[in-house]
N, C-alpha and C positions, 0 to 999 in steps of 0.2 A: 203941311197938314199930315197928321198921323193917319196911317192906313188902318182901317178897321180890320180885325183878324178874319172875320167872316167874309168881308169884301175881298181880302187877300186870297182866301181859298177859292171863292167864286172866280176870281181873276185867273188863278192857276188852272182850274177846271176848264174855263173858257179857252185858255191858250192851248190846252191839250186837244180840245175839240177841233181847233183850227190847224193842228199839225197834219201835214199830208206828206206822202212820199211821191217821188217822181215816177209817174206811170210809164210803162214801156212805150206807149203810143205818143208820149210827150217828148221822147228822145229824138233828136234829129236823124234823118235817114241818110245824111251825108257825113263824111268824115270831117273832123274839125281840126283847125290849128290850135296851138296851145292857148292863145289869147281867147279864142272862141270857147274853149273848154272851161276856162276859169270864169268867163262871163256867164255862160249857161248855168254852171253849178251855183254861182253866186245868186243869180236870179231865182232859180228853182228852189234853193234851200235857204232863202233869206229869212224865213219865219223862224229858223232855228238859231239865228245869230243873237248873241246876248246884247251886243251894242251895234248901232247902225254902221259904224265904220269897221266892224270886224270883217275878216275875209273868210269865206267858206273854204276856199282853195287857192293856193298861189302856185306860181311857176316853180318855185323852190321846192314846195311840197311834192309836186308831181315828179320832178327830177329825182328827189330823194326816194320816192316810192319805186321808181324804175331802178335806181342804183341798188336798192335793197331787195330786188326781185319780187316786189309786191305787185308791180304793174308790168305787163308785157310791153316791150318797146313800141313806139309809134312806127307807122309805115310811111316813109317819106315825110316825116315830121307831122303826120296827121293821125288823129285819134278816132277810132271807130265807135260805134254804139256800144260795143262790148267793153271798150276801154272805159266809157262813162259808167257802165254798170259796175265794173270792178272798183272804180273810184267812189261810187256811192257806198258800196260795202265797206271800203276802207274808211270813209268818212264817219260811219257809225261806229265801227270797231275802235278807231284810234282814240276815242274819248275815254275808254276804259282798259284797253289792252296794249301790251308792248308790241313793238314791231315784230319781234320773234314769234309771239303768240298769233299775231295776225297772219304771219307767213304760214304757220302750221294749219290754220283754219282755211285760208284762202288759196294758197298755192295748189293743193290737190284739186280744187275746183277749177281754177283757171288752166292748170296743166291739161286737164281732160276736156273741158267744155269751151274754152276760149278759142274762137275761130275754128270751131269743130265742124267736121263734115257730118256729124251725127244728126239725127232728127231732133234729138234733145240737146239744147245748148244753154248758154249762160242766161239768155233772155227768159227761157222757160223756168230756170231756177229762180231768177229774180221775181218773176210774176207769181210763182207759187209761194215764195216766202213772204212777200209783201201784201198778198191778198188778205192775209189775216190781220192787217194793220188796224182796221176799224174796230173789230171785236176786241183787240188787245187794248186799244185806247179806252174803250168802255170799261173793261175790267180794271184798268189802271185808275180811272176816275173813281170807281167804287172803292178801290183800295186806298186811294189818297183821302177820300172822305172819311173812311173808317179810321185811318191813322190820325187824321186831324181831330176827330171827335175824341179819340183816346188821349191825345196830347192835351186837350182842353180839360181833362180830368186831373191833370198833374198840378202840384203846387197851389192847390185851391185855398190853403190857409194863409197864404202870404198876401200882403197889400196888393191892390189891383195893378199898379205899375210894374212891380216885380213879377207878379203872376203872369202878366202878358208877355214880358220878355222871356221868362223861363219856359212858358208854354210853347212859345215859338221855337226856342232852343230844343225843347223836347221833340217837336214836330220835325225839325231839321235832323236831329239825331236818329229818329226812327227811319226817315228817308235814307239817310246815309248808311245806316246799318243794313237796310234792304239792298242798296247798291253793293255794299261790301260783300254780303252773302252771295249775291248773284255773280259777282266777279270771281269769288272763290270757287263757285260751282263751275263756271266757264273754264277757269284754269285747271281744275281737277279733271274736267272732260278732255282738255288738251293733253294733260300729262298722261291720262289713261290711254289715249290714242297713241302717244309717243311710245309708251311702254309696250303696247301691243305691236307696233311696227318694229321695235327693237327685238322683240321675241321672235317675230316672223323672220327677221334677218338672220338671227342666230341659228334658228332651226334650219333655214335654207343653207347657210354656210356649213353646218354640220353634215348635211346631206351630200354636199359637194366634196368634202374632205374624204380621201381614201382611208379605209380602215387599216391601221398599221399592223394589227394582229393578223389580219388576213394576208397582207403582203409578206409578213415574216414566215407564216406557215407555207406559203407558196415557194419561198426561197429554200426552205428546209426540204 
């Protein structure tokens, strides 16, 4: 049976309204073994799976994240609440960013706040970032509706069957372009950060180097 386009939009909007994040209070207060971590993540983020048999997280993924210094190593083969928080960030980033870009974003955060003795830690950061989730979903629903309505104004002179196929294609293109632009923006922010770090390193190294002209004058 063919899906009506308006029903499709309503279905998308409804699925967005059901998207939720893992709240800090839902995280286990005990350290977990690898199998327990994958089971927990799979249960909590099942709504985001495209197909029922898809895996949110596997042992291989976790091992690769550790090898690439994205995830601090477990302690006695156990993963803490902060490990889970880092994995959640990685889960969302990995769909659009390279491993190198995720390292640039996440490593400074985990280096400073993972297992930190500071009053402000990784859980505080997670809570602050994700508390905006509900308002962001509402904004996204409005934006999707606007894009859908715009797409319905394309190819209106074509026969109905062609029109429907091409209007859906227009909608997909608009969504894809939106993702593309945001990905470009994220990469630009990462590159700007890298450029700033490199400038600071160069300035620091210049300060440490002795002035050759001063040394020559002293010898004379």
